N, C-alpha and C positions, 0 to 999 in steps of 0.2 A: 710236519705234514705228511700223513702217507696216502700212498695208491692206493685202490681196493683190487685191481688187477694181481696182486702178490699172493703165492702159494702158502706163505708167511701168514699173511693178514696184512701186509702193509711195512715198507720200508721208510726209515728217518729219511728226510729231503736232503740228501747228500748228492755229490757231483760224481763220487767213487766209491767203491768198495774194496778191501783191502784182505786177499786171502791168503792165509797162511801157506804154503806148499808142502808142508808135511803133515801128517795125521796127529790128531791130539785125544784123550778121553774126552767123549762126552759129558762125563760127570762134572769135568771142571768146570768153577763157579768164577765167579766176578773176579777174586782177587788175584785166583792164577792164571785167567785170560787179562786181564791188566797188565799183571808182571810180563807175559808172554808178548804182549802188543811194544811193550816199552822196551823190554830187554831182546828180544830175538828180531821184533820186525823194526824198533827203531822209529815208532809212532805212540805217542800219548794218545789215548782214548777218549781222553778228556777235553782234547783239541777238536773232537767230533770225527767222524768216519764210520763207516761200518766195515764190520769184520768179518770174516766167514772162515768156518775152520770145519772140518770132516775128520771121519774116523779112517781107521785101516781099510775097513773091507767098501767105504767109499758109499756106502747105502745111509747114511746119516749126516748131516749138517747141521753146522750151530751158526745163527747171524747173532751178534754182539755189537751193541753199542751203549753208549751212555747217554741220557739226555736230563732234563732239567730234573726228575722224580727219583734218579741214580741210574743202576744198570737194567738193560734190557736183553731177555734172550730168547729166539725163537729157534725150534730145532723141529727140524724134519726125519721120517725114518720114510724110505723107501722099501717096502717089504720083499719087491724083487729088483732085481738087476740094483743100477746105480746112478749116482752123479755122473754127469759128463764134467770132468775140469779139467782149466787149461794148465799146462804145465809152465811151471818156473824155467826160466833160464840159468844157466850155472851161476851161482853166487848170487842170487836173486833173493832176496828176503822174504819177498810176499809178491804175489799178481796183484796190480792194478786193474781192476772192472770196471768197464765206464757204469754207470746208473742204465741205461739202455740196454746194454747186454746180461741184465742180471736173470730175467726171466727165462733166457735161455740156458742157464746153468741151471736150472731146476728143474728139466728134463731129463725123465729116466732113460734108461739104454734099453 
């Protein structure tokens, strides 16, 4: 189930999203993102969840998740400014974001 208000066209029906705290190349696809989720974050995307990745300039963001049809990716580019991102605490492998706070994440500077 998706919501209509999302700037990405909708999120899967999840309670939390997991943001990787380091920049990644936006051209990474399904295999590389699944590997990163499992090995770096310690979360298997096949078990559910919405994963958020951003680039070095923080002007691009990618949402990644798996559903019954396979992998889904939504990407957003801000031509001016950048995303306001939460900061991971030392040693954290990901930042857990409550679903009701996701829309705030996508506002530009």
